N, C-alpha and C positions, 0 to 999 in steps of 0.2 A: 274663252271669255275675254272681252275687250273692256277697257275702262278709258274714258276720255276725261282728261283733267286739264283745266285752264291754269297755266302757270303764269304768274305776273311778269316774269322776265323773258320767257321764251315762247309764250302762246300755248297752243294746243299740244298736249302730249297724249299719245295713244299707247296705252299699255296693252300688249297682246300676250296671252298665255301661249307658249310654243312647245310642241312636242319635240321639235328638232333642235332647239337651242340648247347648248351645253353650258352656256354662261349668259349673263344679262348682256344684251346687245342694243346699243343705241344707234339709230340711223336718222339723219336729218333729211326730211322730205320737204318739198316746196310748201305743202299745206300744213304739215304737222311734224312733230318729232315722234318717231316710233321707238318703242322699247319692247323688245322681245324678252319674255320672262320664262326661263326653264321651269319645268314642273316642280323641281325641288326648291325653288326660291319663292319667297313670299312677296306679295305686293309691296309691303313696307320696305323690304330690302331693296327692291327695285327703285322705289322712290328715293331712298337714301343714296343709292348709286347715282341716280340722276342728279341729285343735289351736289354730289361730289364732282360731277362732270359738267356743271353749269357753264364754266368758262369755255370749255371745248365746244359745247352745244351752241353757245352764243357766237363764237368765232365761225363755226360752220354754217350757222344760219345767215350770218352777214355775207360770207363767201357765196352762198347760194343766191342770196338777193342780188349781189353784184353780177353773178353769172347770168341771172335772168335779165338784168338791165342790158348787159352786153348782147344777149341773145335777141332782145327786141330791136337792137340797132342793125342786125344783119339783114341784108336784102333777101327778098323771097327768091327761091330757086324754082324754076320750071322743071318738072320731072323729065319732059322730053329733051330739054337742053342738057340736063344732067346725064341722061342716057347716052346722048350723042357724044358728049365730051368724055365720059368715063369709059364707055365701050371702045372708043378710038384709042384712048391712052393705055388701057389695059392690054389691048391688042398689040400696040407698039412694044410695050414692055415684055409681053409674052413672047413675041417674035424675037426680040433682042436677046432674051435669056433662055430661049428654047423651052418654054412652058406650053402645055396644052390644058385647056379647060373646056367644060361643056357649055352651060348657059350662064348668062349674066342677068341678074335681077337688080333693079334699082328700087330702093325703098327709102322711106323716111323713118329711121329708127331712133329711139331715144337712149339706147344703151350701148350700141356697138357701131363701129365704123364699117365693118364688113365681116363676112364669114365665108367658109368654104365647106360644102357638104361632102359626104363620102363619095358622091358621084361626080365630084369636081364641078358642081354648080356653085358659082360665086355670087353672093349677095353683097351689094355695095350700098352704102348710105349716101343719098343724094347730097347730104351736107358736107361730103368730102370737098365739094367745090368751095367751101368757106376756108379751107386750109391752104397754107402756103404750098406751092407745087412740090417742094421737097417732101413734105409730110404726106401729101396725097399720093405721090409715087411710092413712098414707103408703105402705106397701107395696101396699095395695089400689089406691090411685090410681096408683102407679108401674106396676102391671100393666095397669090400664085405659088409661093413656097408650100402652102398647105395642100396644093394639088399633089405634091410629092411626099410631104411629111405631115401626117394628120393630127399632130399634137404640138405642144410647146416644149418638147424635149431638147436635150443638148444638140441632137442631130438637126432639129429644126433651126435653132439659133445659129449653129455652125453654117448651115446652108444659106440662111438669110444674110449672115455676116459676109459671105463671099460676094454677095451682090450689093449689099448696103453696109459698107464699113461702119462700125460703131452703131449697129442696129439698136442695141439696148438704149443707148443715149438718145437716139432719134425717137425711139418709142416713148421715152420720158418726156420729150417735148410736147407730146400729144396732150399731156395733162393741162397744159396752158390753153387748150382749145375745147375743154369739156363743155363749155357753155354752148358750143355749136350743136351738141347732142340733145339739149334740154327740150 
């Protein structure tokens, strides 16, 4: 069961009853604030929790608005151009570091920069072209390492660190470019 409530300070709040949630979870979306309510919690408790987190919600809404403004300033990317550039670069990196992969797909995704399937098919987000070359190469190498290690275990990070020193710090830099995914 869903409830939509207009809040004077943060706009639309959508309260969703959730079978999966173990605690009240607030997530800020572009169109509304979503509140997942576990079965054992009441609607009133969820509303009280939201009121206690208003400062956090407002900050995150402002950040999301800023990210959308930054996104609007980005130039449009042609998928064919992205395919040419990304396929060439991942091929160079694969050859340099002795990786093999199957197929490359170029997509416009809203939540991830790339992924690698169990069959070593690599999906790349065309918005990688908005990143500095260091970060774009990091993502490509990250996905290439997944052709050998299929998870984010210590083995994965150890292998990635051999190719990209300070990989975890480089990974953190991607947070500054989340607006490219919106």
